[in-house]
Each structure stands twice: as C-alpha cells, then as structure tokens.
PLY file of the C-alpha trace (Angstrom):
ply
format ascii 1.0
element vertex 83
property float x
property float y
property float z
element edge 82
property int vertex1
property int vertex2
end_header
12.20 -6.91 -1.74
13.58 -10.00 -0.92
14.33 -11.62 -3.91
14.38 -15.31 -2.68
11.00 -15.41 -1.58
8.23 -15.44 -3.95
5.40 -12.64 -4.04
2.89 -15.28 -2.78
5.33 -16.32 0.17
5.85 -12.53 1.15
2.05 -11.76 1.00
1.17 -14.70 3.34
3.31 -13.66 5.89
2.49 -9.69 5.35
-1.56 -10.92 5.67
-0.52 -12.88 9.02
-2.67 -10.90 11.32
-3.59 -8.03 9.21
-6.90 -7.49 7.81
-7.41 -6.35 4.25
-10.39 -3.95 5.04
-12.40 -1.44 2.59
-10.78 1.30 4.13
-7.53 -0.07 2.69
-8.77 -1.06 -0.81
-10.12 2.80 -1.12
-6.33 3.98 -0.28
-4.33 1.76 -2.58
-7.51 1.89 -5.44
-6.34 5.72 -5.63
-2.85 4.78 -5.97
-3.47 2.52 -8.40
-2.38 3.58 -11.31
-1.44 6.95 -10.77
2.66 6.38 -9.92
3.24 8.55 -7.08
0.52 10.82 -5.58
0.54 13.51 -3.32
-0.59 12.88 0.14
-3.43 16.09 -0.34
-5.09 14.51 -3.18
-5.87 11.44 -1.03
-7.82 10.80 1.89
-7.01 11.95 5.20
-6.32 8.42 7.12
-3.34 8.36 8.94
-4.18 4.91 10.60
-4.62 3.55 7.28
-1.46 5.15 5.84
0.36 3.41 8.65
-1.04 0.18 8.37
-0.12 0.23 4.92
3.11 1.30 5.01
4.15 -1.49 7.66
2.55 -3.99 5.36
4.70 -2.86 2.28
1.50 -1.93 0.16
2.41 1.74 -0.44
5.83 3.79 0.11
6.23 7.15 0.75
8.60 9.62 -0.48
8.89 13.67 1.47
8.83 16.43 -1.27
9.23 20.31 0.31
5.35 20.75 -0.40
4.59 17.53 1.74
4.51 13.79 1.15
3.62 11.28 -1.87
2.60 7.63 -1.89
2.69 4.98 -4.48
1.31 1.69 -4.39
4.21 -1.10 -4.21
4.00 -4.55 -6.25
3.39 -6.35 -3.27
0.10 -4.20 -2.64
-0.58 -4.59 -6.46
-1.36 -8.08 -5.73
-2.97 -7.81 -2.30
-5.44 -5.26 -4.14
-5.74 -7.48 -7.02
-6.33 -10.58 -5.17
-9.72 -12.00 -5.03
-11.66 -11.51 -1.82
0 1
1 2
2 3
3 4
4 5
5 6
6 7
7 8
8 9
9 10
10 11
11 12
12 13
13 14
14 15
15 16
16 17
17 18
18 19
19 20
20 21
21 22
22 23
23 24
24 25
25 26
26 27
27 28
28 29
29 30
30 31
31 32
32 33
33 34
34 35
35 36
36 37
37 38
38 39
39 40
40 41
41 42
42 43
43 44
44 45
45 46
46 47
47 48
48 49
49 50
50 51
51 52
52 53
53 54
54 55
55 56
56 57
57 58
58 59
59 60
60 61
61 62
62 63
63 64
64 65
65 66
66 67
67 68
68 69
69 70
70 71
71 72
72 73
73 74
74 75
75 76
76 77
77 78
78 79
79 80
80 81
81 82
C-alpha cells in the first residue's frame, strides 16, 4: 500500500468509476472478521472476485487445495463507509 497517500485519497481513486454494489458488500461482509477464508466457503461469483481484487479490497493467496481470500484495510474502510 502507498504509505505517502492517505487512506481517504486511495479510496477516492479506487471508487472513481467503480460502484460498490450489494454483491460486493455481501462478499466483503463474509471476510470481515475471518482472516484468510477458503474460496470453497465463499459465494461462487468470479466477476465479483475479480472486481474486488482489481480495486484492492481483497487479497488472494494460493494454497494446495485452492485459493484463500481476506479483506484488506482499504476493503474494510470501504465496507464501513456510510452509504
């Protein structure tokens, strides 16, 4: 993460042109307090996962049995932002 810029500035750049919809909110909500979560325990929504990864709201790591995801600080800030 860019240490020179504030979290708000980063969020503003990420939100430009990207909508935070209910599908993304539900996916992030499942990661909120869980740490790394196996992809098999999450909804099978490839487009949502790609959008969240592209925006930096989640991160992925590959393990022998598949992939795991966790929410990033930017994703948590976006999830907690009032609508």
